[in-house]
C-alpha positions, 0 to 999 in steps of 0.5 A: 817437476817437484824435487825429492831428495835421493834419500826419500825412496829410503825413508818413511816419509810419513813420518817426516820430519824427524824429531831429531833437535835442530842442529843435531848431527844424526841428520848427517850420519843418516844422509851419509849411511844412505848414500854408501848404500845408494852408491853400493848399489842398493835401490832399497833396503831389503837386504838390511835389518837394523838392530838398535838399542835406546838412545837419540842414535836409535831412531835412525833407522827405527822408525824412519827407514823402510826396512826390517829393524829391531829396537831393543832394550838398552845396551843390547842391540849388538846382542840382538844383531848377533842372533840375527846374522847368525840365522840370516848370514846373507843380509846386511845386519847394521847397528846404530848406537850412542856412546851410552848405548855401545860403550856404556850398559852395552860395551860387553856385547860390543867388544865380545863382536869385535872379538869373534870378528862377527860380520855386522856394521857397527856405526856408533854416533858419539855425542859425549852425552847421554842425551836422550834422558837430558845429558847426564854423563857418558862414558865417553864425556871429556875430563871437566866437562859439566853435565846433569849428573856432574855438575862440578865437572867430570872427573873420570876419563873417557873411554876411546871407543875406536881404539878399544875396537881395534884392539878387540879384534875388529877387521875395520875401524874408523873414526870421522865426524860430523864434518866430514860427509864425504869421507865418512860416506866412503868409510861407511861403504868400506864397512858394509862391504868388510868380512868382519866386524866393522866399527865406525865412530862418528863424533857428533854435535849436541847442541841441546844438551852438550853444547850449551853446557860446555859454552857454545852458543849454537850448533854452527859454533860446535861444528866449527869447533869439531872442524878445528880440533879434528886431526889425522889420526897419524898425527894424533894430539892431546886434547885433539879429535883423530880422525881416519882409518885405524884398522883395515884388514882381511880375515875370515869372520864368525859366521864364515868360521862357523860354516867352515866347521860345519862343512868339514864335519859334514864331510867327516860324517860323510866319509 
């Protein structure tokens, strides 16, 4: 009897294996997301729409998921997702993006969606570099790291994506790494059932364009580094990756507030 991994029912098998680099963390993120979807009772992805920009992370749903997806231009995935959610509020609208896509050129869209508490889920895969375009410095690149555009070391302080989303007003914010698959999966389940903007940052290894430049011999060494340097967000230390939930709250989202205003307006006109 042939064994098939549970995720195959959600994936376009004719496109497998994926084009991700060996050792990349995107496979882990994909697996965690689909496991969360299955545990929530979805046998397919008909109730989902995925929006992506440009970058390695954008390839998670498009083209591999058996689902409706929109592959937008660089940095515009959240803007597109806003339109989709307003038109089809009953659907789960999910954005996958990288640190350059969501925290660089698309930062304003991401911040405004969090401020509005738009009912979408955003999963940021942070590999600390522009990987698809061969390793340029990104908004999340640590100080001192050498990249293809900072050969003498990065001199800019990195943005703290999760904390920014918390301050902007998101209903749910969490940060994990690819060495926390169970907690990441459970966090995705919470995000998909949150009444408002849900944001998860996943710090991921990129052995091809980040790891080799900072001295890791292979993906395994980088994974070990992630595990060693991850600490609870409650015990955050300088130079460490704080993991855990930053915000867990319940408040009306943008679509719910729009619908409330619409109902009150219709009721007022009838009276």
